[in-house]
C-alpha positions in Angstrom: 20.1 -26.1 17.5 17.0 -27.4 16.4 13.9 -25.3 17.6 10.5 -27.5 17.7 8.0 -24.8 19.1 7.4 -21.5 20.6 4.6 -19.5 21.5 3.5 -16.4 19.7 4.1 -13.8 22.4 7.6 -15.3 23.1 8.5 -14.9 19.4 7.1 -11.2 19.2 9.1 -10.6 22.4 12.2 -11.8 21.2 11.6 -9.6 18.0 11.0 -6.5 20.2 13.9 -7.1 22.6 16.4 -7.6 19.3 15.5 -4.3 17.8 18.2 -1.6 18.5 20.3 -4.1 20.5 22.4 -5.8 18.0 22.3 -9.1 16.4 20.3 -11.6 18.2 22.3 -15.0 18.4 22.2 -18.8 19.3 18.8 -19.8 20.5 17.3 -16.3 20.4 18.2 -16.0 16.7 17.0 -19.6 16.0 13.5 -19.0 17.4 13.1 -15.9 15.6 13.7 -17.4 12.4 11.8 -20.7 13.2 8.8 -18.3 14.4 8.5 -15.9 11.3 9.0 -18.8 8.9 6.1 -20.9 10.6 3.5 -18.4 11.6 2.2 -15.7 9.5 1.0 -13.7 12.6 4.8 -13.5 13.7 5.9 -12.6 10.3 3.2 -9.8 10.1 4.1 -8.6 13.7 7.5 -7.5 11.9 5.4 -5.5 9.6 4.1 -3.4 12.6 7.8 -2.6 14.1 8.1 0.9 12.5 5.1 2.0 14.4 6.8 1.5 17.5 10.5 1.7 16.9 13.0 3.8 15.0 12.7 3.0 11.2 16.4 2.7 10.8 16.8 0.3 13.7 13.9 -1.8 12.3 15.7 -2.1 9.0 18.9 -2.8 10.4 17.3 -5.7 12.3 15.4 -7.3 9.1 18.6 -6.7 6.8 21.1 -8.3 9.7 18.5 -11.4 10.2 18.3 -11.8 6.3 21.8 -11.7 6.0 22.6 -14.5 8.5 19.8 -16.7 7.8 20.1 -19.3 5.3 18.3 -19.1 1.9 14.8 -19.5 2.0 14.5 -19.1 5.6 15.6 -15.5 5.1 12.3 -14.9 2.8 10.2 -13.5 5.5 12.8 -10.8 6.6 13.8 -9.9 3.1 9.9 -9.3 2.0 9.2 -7.3 5.1 12.4 -5.3 4.5 10.8 -4.8 0.9 7.2 -3.6 2.2 9.2 -0.8 4.3 11.1 0.0 1.3 7.9 0.4 -1.1 6.4 2.7 1.7 9.3 4.7 2.1 9.6 4.9 -1.8 13.1 3.4 -1.8 12.3 1.8 -5.1 15.6 0.3 -6.0 15.9 -1.5 -2.7 12.2 -2.6 -3.0 13.1 -4.2 -6.2 16.2 -6.1 -5.0 14.0 -7.5 -2.2 11.1 -8.6 -4.1 13.3 -9.7 -6.8 15.3 -12.1 -4.6 12.2 -13.3 -2.9 10.6 -14.1 -6.3 13.6 -16.3 -7.1 14.0 -18.2 -4.2 10.1 -18.2 -3.1 8.0 -17.5 -6.2 4.6 -18.4 -4.1 5.2 -16.4 -1.0 1.9 -14.5 -1.0 3.0 -11.3 0.9 5.7 -10.9 -1.9 3.0 -11.4 -4.6 1.1 -8.5 -2.9 4.0 -6.2 -3.0 4.7 -7.0 -6.4 0.9 -6.2 -7.5 1.0 -3.2 -5.7 4.1 -1.8 -7.5 2.7 -2.9 -11.1 -0.5 -0.9 -10.3 1.2 2.0 -8.9 -0.3 1.6 -5.5 0.6 4.6 -3.3 3.3 3.8 -0.6 1.2 5.8 1.9 -1.8 3.5 1.3 0.2 0.3 2.0 1.4 2.3 5.3 -2.3 2.3 6.5 -3.4 -0.9 5.3 -0.1 -2.2 7.2 -1.1 -0.4 10.2 -4.8 -1.4 10.2 -3.3 -5.1 10.0 -0.9 -4.6 13.0 -3.6 -3.8 15.5 -5.3 -7.4 14.7 -2.1 -8.8 14.8 -1.1 -7.4 18.2 -4.6 -8.6 19.4 -3.7 -12.2 18.1 -0.1 -12.5 19.2 -0.5 -10.5 22.8 -4.6 -11.0 23.9 -6.4 -13.8 21.9 -3.6 -16.3 21.2 -0.6 -15.3 22.8 0.0 -19.0 24.2 -0.5 -20.5 20.6 2.0 -22.8 20.2 3.7 -22.5 16.8 5.2 -25.8 15.3 7.2 -26.8 12.1 5.0 -26.7 9.1 3.3 -29.9 8.7 3.7 -30.8 12.2 0.4 -29.3 13.4 -3.2 -29.8 13.7 -3.9 -26.8 11.0 -5.0 -24.2 13.6 -2.5 -21.6 12.3 -1.9 -20.1 9.0 1.5 -20.3 7.7 3.2 -18.3 4.9 6.5 -20.3 4.7 7.0 -22.4 1.5 9.4 -25.0 0.7 12.3 -23.4 -1.1 14.7 -25.5 -3.0 18.3 -24.0 -2.5 19.5 -25.5 -6.0 19.1 -22.0 -7.5 21.0 -20.6 -4.7 23.1 -18.1 -6.8 20.5 -17.0 -9.0 20.0 -13.4 -8.6 22.4 -12.8 -5.7 24.9 -11.2 -7.8 22.2 -8.9 -9.6 20.8 -8.0 -6.2 24.3 -7.5 -4.2 23.7 -10.1 -1.6 26.2 -11.5 0.6 27.0 -15.2 1.0 24.7 -15.6 3.9 21.3 -14.6 2.9 19.9 -11.3 1.5 21.1 -7.6 0.9 22.7 -6.3 4.0 21.5 -2.6 3.4 21.1 -0.6 6.4 21.2 2.8 4.4 19.2 5.4 6.2 15.7 5.3 4.8 13.6 8.4 6.3 10.1 8.4 6.5 9.0 6.4 9.4 5.2 6.1 10.5 
């Protein structure tokens, strides 16, 4: 199914309803993937999920979505899972996630920020604080100031929204997959318990 548009609020609501309720399917799955790849606000909404939901349920959602999403479109889920791994000091998982994203979307800005944090020894709890401050602003945009903003495919907009997705070639599809333990559908499906919710 081809999704052509969705509102920010609808996308966020679909994500919320999916946490702890099994893998989204069909149109719901497609809408979530479309939204997080075409609007940075919805991608950043996922960063704030640990504030409201069980950490393990959030990790399971992110990893399941990444595993079932095709290469390139899985990057937002992989990188958000990487951010959570960094915050909870699960560095092996963090490096798997950012390494995968670096191979498949080297210009993905959030991944670049996370790599800089790690390279500079930035404390995980500071990243948590920054994420929580950002989440307040994201909630404002997604639910109050711009809930009816229509997300469209990158390149088919009037330029009003900022997107973080990149055009990713799948020609190097298998590079890095073996070393990061990924499955055929997408990224690492690790649902290992990660203590330390916010």
